[in-house]
Backbone as JSON, one array per atom type, in Angstrom:
{
  "sequence": "MTITKASPSEIRQALAQCTGTENWYRHPLARACLFTDGMKTFCDMAGAYWFLDIVATEVLAFQSREEFIVVTLAVADEKARITADDGNGRVFWSRDIEWTDCPEGEWKFFLQNNTLFVPSEY",
  "N": [[185.64, 76.75, 182.79], [187.2, 79.78, 182.28], [186.36, 83.1, 181.79], [187.85, 85.84, 180.4], [187.54, 89.18, 180.77], [187.7, 92.24, 178.95], [189.78, 95.09, 179.65], [188.81, 98.31, 181.05], [190.09, 100.35, 179.51], [190.73, 99.0, 177.14], [188.18, 98.41, 176.21], [187.13, 101.01, 175.85], [188.84, 101.91, 173.84], [188.18, 100.15, 171.74], [185.46, 100.82, 171.39], [185.69, 103.42, 170.49], [186.34, 103.05, 167.89], [184.01, 102.42, 166.72], [182.07, 103.82, 164.55], [179.84, 103.82, 163.13], [177.34, 101.53, 161.99], [177.21, 98.27, 160.62], [175.52, 96.25, 161.0], [172.39, 95.48, 162.45], [171.05, 94.27, 165.37], [168.51, 92.2, 166.71], [166.9, 92.19, 169.79], [166.48, 89.23, 171.68], [164.48, 88.89, 173.66], [162.93, 91.22, 173.85], [161.57, 92.03, 171.2], [161.17, 94.4, 169.81], [163.35, 95.92, 170.31], [166.37, 97.03, 169.04], [169.92, 96.7, 168.49], [173.24, 97.91, 167.93], [176.39, 97.3, 166.12], [178.38, 98.47, 167.73], [177.24, 98.39, 170.28], [177.02, 95.64, 170.58], [179.72, 95.02, 170.59], [180.51, 96.23, 173.02], [178.97, 94.67, 174.86], [180.0, 92.1, 174.35], [182.77, 92.44, 175.02], [182.67, 93.35, 177.67], [181.2, 91.46, 178.93], [178.47, 91.89, 179.27], [175.78, 91.32, 178.54], [173.61, 91.08, 180.16], [173.09, 93.7, 180.91], [172.12, 94.76, 178.52], [169.79, 93.25, 178.37], [168.32, 94.32, 180.54], [167.98, 96.99, 179.71], [166.49, 96.56, 177.37], [164.16, 95.36, 178.36], [163.21, 97.0, 180.4], [163.82, 99.78, 180.09], [163.27, 100.45, 177.44], [160.52, 100.79, 177.14], [160.07, 103.45, 177.76], [160.54, 104.85, 175.44], [158.25, 105.61, 174.14], [157.52, 108.01, 175.23], [159.81, 109.51, 175.47], [161.86, 110.69, 173.08], [164.62, 110.58, 172.7], [167.02, 108.95, 174.59], [169.43, 108.84, 177.14], [171.36, 106.34, 178.35], [173.01, 105.33, 181.17], [175.57, 103.39, 182.51], [177.0, 102.99, 185.44], [179.75, 101.79, 187.03], [181.29, 100.63, 189.95], [183.34, 99.3, 192.47], [182.36, 96.65, 192.2], [179.64, 97.01, 192.04], [176.73, 98.43, 190.5], [174.97, 101.09, 188.88], [172.27, 101.81, 186.92], [171.05, 104.3, 184.88], [168.52, 106.27, 183.28], [168.12, 109.03, 181.25], [166.84, 112.16, 179.89], [168.62, 113.25, 178.11], [169.23, 115.77, 178.79], [170.03, 115.59, 181.33], [167.95, 115.06, 183.09], [166.98, 112.65, 185.06], [164.86, 109.92, 184.73], [164.5, 107.29, 185.32], [165.96, 104.63, 187.19], [168.13, 101.99, 188.28], [169.61, 99.91, 190.69], [172.32, 97.67, 190.82], [173.36, 95.03, 192.62], [175.64, 93.39, 192.45], [178.25, 93.05, 190.12], [180.45, 91.94, 187.54], [181.24, 93.52, 185.57], [183.49, 95.65, 183.82], [184.92, 98.43, 185.55], [183.81, 101.86, 185.56], [182.24, 104.65, 183.88], [179.78, 104.19, 181.64], [178.27, 105.24, 178.75], [175.34, 105.23, 176.75], [173.16, 105.53, 173.92], [169.68, 105.65, 173.27], [167.46, 105.51, 170.77], [164.74, 105.63, 168.52], [164.03, 103.01, 169.2], [166.47, 101.75, 169.19], [169.55, 100.8, 170.5], [172.69, 102.23, 171.0], [176.24, 103.06, 170.83], [177.77, 106.19, 171.79], [179.64, 107.13, 169.81], [178.61, 106.17, 167.49], [176.54, 107.8, 166.85]],
  "CA": [[186.09, 77.7, 181.79], [187.33, 81.14, 182.78], [186.19, 84.13, 180.77], [188.59, 87.05, 180.72], [186.92, 90.37, 180.2], [188.62, 93.3, 178.55], [189.93, 96.19, 180.61], [188.07, 99.51, 180.63], [190.77, 101.08, 178.44], [190.57, 98.22, 175.91], [186.8, 98.6, 175.75], [186.99, 102.38, 175.33], [189.57, 101.97, 172.57], [187.38, 99.44, 170.74], [184.23, 101.57, 171.12], [186.04, 104.61, 169.72], [186.41, 102.64, 166.48], [182.64, 102.19, 166.25], [181.59, 105.11, 164.06], [178.65, 103.51, 162.34], [177.08, 100.1, 162.15], [176.88, 97.52, 159.43], [174.52, 95.28, 161.39], [171.47, 95.76, 163.54], [170.69, 93.01, 166.01], [167.22, 92.26, 167.39], [166.98, 91.57, 171.11], [165.63, 88.04, 171.66], [163.35, 88.98, 174.6], [162.13, 92.4, 173.5], [161.81, 92.04, 169.75], [161.14, 95.77, 169.3], [164.64, 96.55, 170.62], [167.51, 96.75, 168.17], [171.2, 97.24, 168.95], [174.22, 98.07, 166.86], [177.7, 96.65, 166.25], [179.08, 99.05, 168.88], [176.62, 97.86, 171.5], [177.43, 94.24, 170.64], [181.13, 95.04, 170.99], [180.55, 96.47, 174.47], [178.44, 93.5, 175.58], [180.98, 91.01, 174.21], [184.02, 92.72, 175.73], [182.41, 93.57, 179.09], [180.36, 90.4, 179.46], [177.35, 92.67, 179.8], [174.48, 91.12, 177.89], [172.61, 91.32, 181.21], [172.75, 95.12, 180.82], [171.28, 94.88, 177.33], [168.48, 92.69, 178.75], [167.63, 95.29, 181.4], [167.56, 98.13, 178.88], [165.44, 96.12, 176.44], [162.92, 94.98, 179.03], [162.75, 98.01, 181.37], [163.99, 101.17, 179.64], [162.7, 100.61, 176.1], [159.13, 101.26, 177.26], [160.05, 104.91, 177.85], [160.68, 105.44, 174.11], [156.97, 106.18, 173.7], [157.39, 109.39, 175.72], [161.12, 110.17, 175.32], [162.4, 110.38, 171.75], [166.05, 110.33, 172.83], [167.34, 108.58, 175.96], [170.82, 108.51, 177.48], [171.41, 105.28, 179.35], [174.34, 105.31, 181.77], [175.92, 102.28, 183.39], [178.11, 103.42, 186.29], [180.23, 100.61, 187.76], [182.37, 100.86, 190.92], [183.36, 98.36, 193.6], [181.53, 95.5, 191.85], [178.23, 97.4, 192.07], [176.41, 99.28, 189.35], [173.71, 101.83, 188.81], [171.85, 102.13, 185.55], [170.1, 105.42, 184.85], [168.05, 106.73, 181.98], [167.74, 110.44, 181.3], [166.31, 112.73, 178.66], [169.68, 113.9, 177.34], [169.5, 117.05, 179.46], [170.36, 115.3, 182.72], [166.77, 114.77, 183.91], [166.86, 111.2, 185.21], [163.48, 109.48, 184.95], [164.5, 105.87, 185.68], [167.26, 104.11, 187.63], [168.14, 100.66, 188.91], [170.87, 99.51, 191.29], [172.74, 96.28, 190.66], [174.13, 94.73, 193.83], [176.93, 92.81, 192.11], [178.57, 92.86, 188.71], [181.87, 91.84, 187.19], [181.45, 94.43, 184.45], [184.61, 96.55, 184.09], [184.57, 99.7, 186.2], [183.78, 103.08, 184.76], [180.93, 105.17, 183.51], [179.53, 103.82, 180.25], [177.06, 105.93, 178.27], [174.76, 104.72, 175.53], [172.0, 106.27, 173.46], [168.53, 104.87, 172.83], [166.61, 106.32, 169.91], [164.04, 104.79, 167.54], [164.1, 101.63, 169.72], [167.8, 101.21, 168.88], [170.57, 101.13, 171.49], [173.99, 102.35, 170.34], [177.28, 103.8, 171.55], [177.77, 107.59, 171.33], [180.43, 107.37, 168.61], [177.8, 105.76, 166.35], [175.46, 108.77, 166.67]],
  "C": [[186.1, 79.1, 182.39], [187.21, 82.11, 181.61], [186.94, 85.37, 181.22], [187.95, 88.22, 180.0], [188.02, 91.39, 179.85], [188.69, 94.36, 179.64], [189.11, 97.39, 180.13], [188.76, 100.25, 179.48], [190.68, 100.32, 177.11], [189.17, 98.39, 175.34], [186.62, 99.99, 175.16], [187.68, 102.53, 173.97], [188.76, 101.3, 171.45], [186.12, 100.23, 170.38], [184.5, 102.83, 170.32], [186.11, 104.31, 168.22], [185.02, 102.43, 165.87], [182.04, 103.53, 165.84], [180.38, 104.96, 163.15], [178.38, 102.04, 162.56], [176.76, 99.48, 160.81], [175.74, 96.55, 159.7], [173.64, 95.83, 162.5], [171.02, 94.41, 164.05], [169.37, 93.2, 166.75], [167.36, 91.53, 168.72], [166.03, 90.38, 171.15], [164.42, 88.1, 172.6], [162.4, 90.11, 174.28], [162.37, 92.66, 172.02], [161.78, 93.44, 169.14], [162.48, 96.46, 169.48], [165.72, 96.06, 169.66], [168.77, 97.27, 168.85], [172.23, 97.09, 167.84], [175.49, 97.24, 167.1], [178.45, 97.16, 167.48], [178.55, 98.51, 170.19], [177.0, 96.4, 171.68], [178.89, 94.13, 171.08], [181.25, 95.25, 172.49], [180.1, 95.23, 175.24], [179.4, 92.32, 175.51], [182.2, 91.23, 175.09], [183.83, 92.85, 177.24], [181.63, 92.43, 179.73], [179.07, 90.97, 180.01], [176.05, 92.51, 179.02], [173.34, 91.27, 178.89], [172.15, 92.78, 181.18], [171.82, 95.36, 179.64], [169.87, 94.34, 177.63], [167.68, 93.67, 179.58], [167.13, 96.47, 180.57], [166.38, 97.73, 177.99], [164.12, 95.86, 177.14], [162.38, 96.04, 179.99], [162.81, 99.44, 180.85], [163.3, 101.43, 178.3], [161.28, 101.16, 176.13], [159.02, 102.78, 177.31], [160.2, 105.59, 176.49], [159.39, 106.06, 173.63], [156.8, 107.62, 174.17], [158.69, 110.19, 175.6], [161.72, 109.75, 174.0], [163.87, 109.96, 171.81], [166.35, 110.07, 174.31], [168.82, 108.3, 176.09], [170.76, 107.49, 178.6], [172.84, 105.2, 179.86], [174.46, 104.1, 182.68], [177.16, 102.72, 184.15], [178.5, 102.25, 187.18], [181.39, 101.01, 188.66], [182.23, 99.82, 192.03], [182.4, 97.2, 193.41], [180.03, 95.75, 192.01], [177.98, 98.32, 190.87], [175.1, 100.0, 189.57], [173.47, 102.13, 187.34], [170.85, 103.26, 185.66], [169.7, 105.71, 183.41], [167.63, 108.18, 182.15], [167.36, 110.94, 179.92], [167.35, 113.4, 177.78], [170.05, 115.26, 177.89], [169.77, 116.84, 180.94], [169.17, 115.03, 183.62], [166.56, 113.26, 183.94], [165.41, 110.84, 185.5], [163.38, 108.0, 185.31], [165.9, 105.49, 186.17], [167.07, 102.74, 188.26], [169.54, 100.38, 189.44], [171.09, 98.02, 191.1], [173.7, 95.98, 191.81], [175.49, 94.1, 193.56], [177.07, 92.69, 190.61], [180.07, 92.68, 188.55], [182.17, 92.66, 185.93], [182.62, 95.35, 184.78], [184.15, 97.91, 184.63], [184.6, 100.86, 185.23], [182.35, 103.54, 184.57], [180.78, 104.96, 182.02], [178.22, 104.45, 179.82], [176.65, 105.35, 176.92], [173.55, 105.56, 175.18], [170.92, 105.29, 173.0], [167.63, 105.81, 172.04], [166.01, 105.41, 168.84], [164.14, 103.31, 167.9], [165.44, 100.95, 169.42], [168.8, 101.72, 169.9], [171.93, 101.14, 170.8], [174.97, 103.14, 171.2], [177.35, 105.21, 170.98], [178.56, 107.83, 170.05], [179.69, 106.92, 167.34], [176.69, 106.77, 166.03], [175.72, 109.65, 165.49]]
}
């Protein structure tokens, strides 16, 4: 079975429509982590539930000291870097991913109150 992922422009167009959420989803591994319809849309379209797993299990712990976190997934040449910063550009955590089939681009998400969401949902 071949899974066709959406293009970066299709994903950006879909995420722009996410201006609120009707559902909150609980992460199965890190039960304290919630995510929104917009985040689910990104993970579905980009095949990036692995990214959600990393944020839930590695970045969520920083919520105790950082009230608001910007999580960036930068993808180029089938490699990725995930960073977490304080919203003012001060990066306090990062992780490199040696291979991914996630669509290229810079994808930004917000983490607040243990909930991960897309910026248009803020």
